[in-house]
N, C-alpha and C positions, 0 to 999 in steps of 0.2 A: 027430568030430576035424575040424580044418581041414586043408585040403592044402598041401601044401610050397608051395607062389605064395603063395599068401595068407598065409601064416605067414613068410614070408620079404617081402613088404609091412609088416607089423606090426611086424618086427624094423628094419626101416628106418626104421619113422615114431617108432621108440622107442629111441633110438641109447644112451640111459644102461643101459637093459638090460645090454650087455656094458662100457660105460664109464662110471661111473655116476656121473661131473661133467661128461659130454659132454652139452649139449642142441643141439639143432641145428636152424634155425640159431640162432645166440648172440642171447639177446634183446635190444633197447637195454635201458639202465640203468633210465629214467624209469618209474616205475610213476603210473600214472593212479589218481587216488584209489578210482576204481571196483572196481579190479584188487586195491590192497590190502586193501580191505574184502571181494571174495569171497575171498581168502586166507586173512583172518582167520575169515571163516564156515568155511571148508572146514577150517582147522586142528581144528574141534570134531571127538568122536569122532561125532558124528550131528547129521544138520542136512537141512533139505531140499534138494531138489534143485535147482543153481543155472542159470538159463536165461541167456545171455549174447545178448540178440538187437541189431539194428545191421546200417545200410546195409554194402553192400559196402565193403571195402577201408578201413573205419576203424580194424585193428587185433586183431579179435577173434584170431586164431589166436596174433599175438604175445600177447596176454595169457596165451592156453592158458601157450604156452611160458615166459614169466615167473613164473607160480604155480608150472610144473613144478620149474624152475631154485628158487625161493624153497622149495620143501618137500623139494627135497632138501639145501638148505644147513640146512635146521631139522633132519634129522636122519632122512626118511621114507626107507626102504630104497627103493632104485631100483626093485626089483621089487615093490613095492607102484602103481605108474604106469602106468597103460595110456593111450594115446594113440590114438585113432581119426578119421584122415580120411573121411568119406562123399562127398568130389568122387571118390575114388578109386573108380571102378567095381567092381572086382574084390571091393571089400569091402562093396558095397550086393546082391553076390550071393551072399554065405553063406550057408549054408544054413542056417536058425535064428536068423539074422541077432546081434544085439546080446547076445540071451543065450547063444548057440554061441560069441561070440569071448569073453563072458566068463567062463564054465566053462572054455575053453581057457588063457585068462590064467591062471585060477585053478590049473588042473592044471601048465601048463608055465612058468609063469614065475615068478609069484608060490610055487607049492610049497606049500601050505599052505592050508587052509579061511579063505573071507573070513570075520571074525570082528571085531566092534565094539571089541575093545581095540587092535588096531592095522590099523586100517580100509582098504580098497585104494583107488585114485584113480580115477575112469575119467573122462577127459575126451573127449567126443565133437563133434567138428568138423563143420560143415555138415550135420547131423542130419538135417534137413530133406528133403534129398536121397534118404533109405531109404525106403520102401514101410512106412507104420504103424510108422516109427519110435516115435510117441507111445505105442502099445501094448505095444510092445517095451521103452520105457524105464520104463513102468509095472511091466511084468513085473517086469524088474532090481530096481528100486527096493523092492517090495513081498518079493522072495524072498531078495537079497544083502543082510547088511548093508555097503554099498558107500556111497562118498561120490561124486556124479555132476557134474560141468559140463557144458551142450552149450550150444553156439553155432549160429546158423544166420544165414547173410546175409541169406535172405529172412526178416525175420523175421515178415510177415503169417503164415506157417506155424507157427513157433515159438508164437507169440502164440495161433493158432486150437487147435494140438494141446494147448500148457498150460489152453486154458479147457476144453478137452472130454472128455481124458482124466487129466490131470497135477492137478486140483484139488485145492486141499490139500497136495498134495507138493512142488510148486515154489515156488520164488521169483524171477520173473522181472526183471532189470536192463536198463534202456535203456544202448545203448555208443554215442552219437550222435558225428559229428564231434568233433575237437579243438574246442574254447572257445580265444579269444585269451589266454591267462593261460596255458594250457596250453602254444600254440606258443611262447611266449614262455618257459616252464621248459625245453621239449625243444631249439629250435634257436637260441634268443636268451637263454642263460642270464645272462650278462653283465648284457642289462636286467631279466632276471628279480629279478636279487640286490638292486636297488636299491629294488624296491618292498616294501610293509609285507607282512605276513601276511593272505592273505585270509581270509574270512568265507562260512562257510555260511548260505545264503541263509534257513533256518530262524531262525539265530540272528540275525537283522537286524531282527529285529520291537519288538525293545526301543529306543527314541529316544535311552536314556540311552547304547547302545553306538555308535548312528549319528552323536551330534551332531558327536561329535570328527574325524569327514572330513569332516567341513566346513571343517577346515583344509587341506585339499589333500593332495598325496602327498607334498609334502616334496621335490620334484626339482627338480637343477639344470636352467638353458634346454637344456645339451645332451641331458641325460638324457631331459628332454619329449620335443624335438624327436625324437630317435633310438627314441623310441616311438610316435608319432605315423606317421613311417616304417614302422613293422613295423603299426600299425595298418589305413594305407591297403593294403599290400600282402594282409592278412586280408581284409578287405574286401572287396578285388578277389578272391582265388583261395578265400578260406572256409579251410577247418579238413580237410581231408583230407591227411591225414598226407604222403602221397609228395608234394605238392606243395611241402612243405617242409624233405623232408631231401633233395633234392639227386637222386632217383630219377628223376623229371620232369624232362626238359631246359626250359628255361622259355619257349621258342617253342614247347611240347606241351601246356602244361598245360591252356589251355582241349578241346584234341582230347581229353584224357585223362578230364576231367572227361564231356563228351559221351555218351565211349565207357561209362564204367562207370555213369553213372546212366539217361541217358535214352536206350540203346540196348541194356544189359543187364539192368537193373533193370524198365526201364519195358517193353521189348521181348523180354524172356526171363524173368525170376525169376517177375515178379508175374503173366504170363498163363499159368505152367508151374503154378500152384499155384491158381488158380482160374480160373472157364468166363468168362474176360473175350472176347467176343465179338466188341469191337470195339477192338483195340490202337492204333489209330489216335485214335480217342477219347480213350484215357486219357493218349496224347501230349498230346493237346489241351487237355484239363483241366489237366493237368502245367504246360505252356505258357500257361494260362490265370493260374494262380495265380503262378507266376513273374512274370508281366508287371504282375500287381497284388497283390506279396506286401505284407503289412503291411495291407491295407486289407479292409472287411469286405466279405465278399462272399455274396451268396444263390444257392442252390442254383436255385432256378427262372431266374435269372439266367443262369446257366452255361450252365443248358440251353436257356434261349432262344438265347445266343452262339452255343452246338452245333449246333442246327438251322438259324440263321441258315448256318454253315458248309457244313453241306451234310451233318451228321451224321442220321442215323435216330434219333431216344434220346427220353427219358424223364426225369422228376426223381428218383424211383427210382433208375434205372442211372446215373444222375450223383452223386447220392448214395453210394452203392455202391462207384462208382470213389473217390470220393473218401477212403471209408474203407480202402481198400486203399493210398491213397497215405499216408493216415497212419500207418496199420498199419505200412507201411514204413519208416517215421520220416525219409520224404523231404517231410512235409510237417508241418504244426503247426495244428490249430484249436482256435481261444481261443472259448469261450462267453460269452455275455453275464449280467453277474453283474448281480442275483441269478439263478440258474435260473430259469426259468418252467417252467409245466407245460403248456404249448402244444408241440407236435409240432415236435422238434428244427429236422428242415426246414424249418419255415417262420420259423425265425427264424436272419436270415444271422450269420454267426458270422467270426471277424476269422481270417483264414489266412494262414500265411506260409510259405517256403519253411524247412526244417533250417536249409538252408547257403546262404548267399547267393552262392558263388561258383560255382555251378551257374547261377544266372542268368546271372550274366558271362559265363558260357563258351557259353551258348547263346542270348544275344541279342550276342555278341560287344562288349559292352561296358557300361558303368555311369557313371553321373554322377559329378561327383568328389565326393569327403566332404567336402572342404573347402571348394569351390567352389560348388558346386551350390547353387540357390533351395531354400529350406527344406520346401516344398511338393514338390520334385522329390525330395532327396532321405530325406526325415522316413519315409517307409515302409520305406524300406532299411536306416534307422536302425533302427528296430522290429524290422528282421530280426536286425539285429545283436544288439541288446538280449537276444531272446528265448534266446539261446545259452546265457546263464546264468541264466534262469530256469527251474529245475529243481532236483529234490531230494524225496527221500523225504517223506512225510507233508502233501506240499503240493498245491494245485490251483490252476488259470492259467485267470485270465478277463478279460473287458473290459469297461467299463462305458460304456454310454451309453442315456442315457434322458432325460425333461423335466425339468426344476430344481423344476416343480411334478407332479409325475407323473399327477394327475388335471386336468393342463390342458395338453392338447395344441397351444395354443400357444404356450405359453410356452419359453424357451428350452433348445434339444438341449445336454446338456452330457456330455462324454466324459472317459472315464480310459484310456488304452491297456492299460496292464495291472493286475489284480488279481490278489494272492499270496495265496491262503486255506491256513491252519491248519486240521486236524482238528477243533481246538476252535470253529472259526468266526472268531478273529480275523484280518481283513485288511490289508494293506498295500498301496494303490495306488501306481502306476510310470506317471510322465506323460514321455511324452519329447517337447520345445522346442528341436529341434536349431535353434537360429538366435542369431545373436551378440546382439540386443539383447531381454532379456525384462522382460514388464511382467505389471501385476497381472492382467491380463485371461488370461496365459498359465497361470495357477494357480488360475482360478477353478473348473475342473472335480475339482480335487484336493479343494480346500476344501470344495465340497459334496460330495464323496463321504466325505470325512473327517467332516461333520459329520451327515451322514445315517447313515451305518455304523458311528461311533463308532472308526474306524481312529487309532491314538496319533499317527501321523505318515507324512508322502507323500515319497516320491523324485521328484525333475522332473531327468530327464537334460538335460541342455543340451550346445550347443558349445563355451564356455569356461567359464561362470558355476560358482562353486563357494561352498560359503557354507553355515551352518546358520540358520534363520530360528526362533527360538523362540518368539514370537509366534503365525505361523502354523504353525510346527510344521512345515515342509517343509525337508529337505536338498535342495540344487542340487548335482550331480555330474556333472561333464564326462562325454561318453560313454569316454573314457578310462579316467577313475576309476570306473566303475561297471563298467567290464569285467574288470579288475583287482581290485576291492574283493569281489567273490562268485564264488565256484566252483561254485555249483549246487547 
C-alpha cells in the first residue's frame, strides 16, 4: 500500500474523486483536433496506449485535463479516472512504481476490479521522469484492462521507450506548437469566424477540391488587413500558447522562449536523457539550424563549421545530435524525393525549425515579412509553411535534381516540399514569396508534376491567388495557405 503522504498527493491531483464535476485547473474550452481524436479513441472499451509527445509548454497537461472533463461529461464515473504527474518527486519514489499506484487506485478509489466493460483511465503525465517507466507501463497494459494516455515533455525518451518496450502496444501522436489557424481559433475567434472551413492536408490531393480555392477567401479589405497583422505577430513569436494567452508580458516573450527551449530543453532535458558529451555543441548545432532554417544543410558542412568554431567533434556525433533535436520536435528534417539508397548522412537534408518564434527570440530580430527581399525572407516563409505540413498517413520531402538526371550539366530544379501519401501519390508545394510571379517560378513544379505524375501543384505566393487549369497549378497567398489546411 501507499504511504499517507503519497495518497494525499494523488488525491490533490485528482480533485474529481471528491467533487465529480471539479477539474483543476479548469481547462480552456478550445480542443485541438488531436485532443478530440484522442478522446474518441480512448472512449472505445479497448485500444492501444496513447502516447502524446511534444516540446515543453505546448499544452500536453492541459490536453489531459480537457479529456478528463470530457469523459466526466460523457458519464464516466469520477472514480474511474486516475491522473499522475511524475514531475512530483514523491511519486517517482513509490515502491513498485506505476503497477503499485494502479493497484492502490483499484482497491481504494475505484473499489472494484479493473474490467473491460467499464474500463479505468490512467493518465501518466511527464512519465519519462520515472526510471524504467516503459517496462512498468508495459506491465500494467499487459496485466490490467485499462485505457492509458502518456505524455512527456522530452519526446526523445517517449519515442525511445515506445520503440523499445511498447512496440505494437502504443500509438504515438506528435503535439507541436500551435499553427496559425489554431492561434486564430483560440485567441482571435472574431477573425477565425470569417474564414472558410479548413481542409485536412490528406484531403487536398484531388484538384477538383482544390481548384475553388483559387477564388480566394472572400474577405473584406479590413478583415484581410487584420489577418495579416495577426500573421505578422505569429511570424515573429511562433505558436507557443502562453505567448498569445496573455500569461507572458509582451516585453518578455523572447526571454520566455530562450529559457523554455534554449536553456531548459537543450541544456537540461536532452542531456538528462542521452549521453550528451558536449551540451555546448548541441546549442551550436541548433543555432546553425536557426540561422539557416529552410535551407539544405549537409552534416559534413555542419561538422566543419563546428570544428572551425572550436569543437572537437565528427560527423557521426553531429548526425546524432541532429537526430535528438528532431526527435524532441525542435527541428524538422526533410529528405530528398525520391529517397535514395545512399547513406542518409551523405545526402543533404532540408532542415527547418519547428517553431519560427524561437529563432526570432534567440537572434533578437527577424526580417519584415511584408517588406524584406524574397531571398531573405523566403526560407523563413518555408519554415512557416511547414507548420501545416503534417498529418497521419503522410510523408514529407523536398525535391532537388537535374532537369535531366543523367546530365549533370542540365539545369538544377527544385520543389520546396513534397507531400506523399502511403499509396505513392504526391503533391508538390513550392514557395515563391514575391510580388511578381513569372513562368520561370513554376518551372520546378511543372517538371516535378511531369516526371512523377502529380495531379497538380501548389504555389505559395505573397499575393497571387488563382487556379491555372492549363498548367494545373494552384497559386495561394501565404495567408490563404496557412488557414486552408489544418495538417
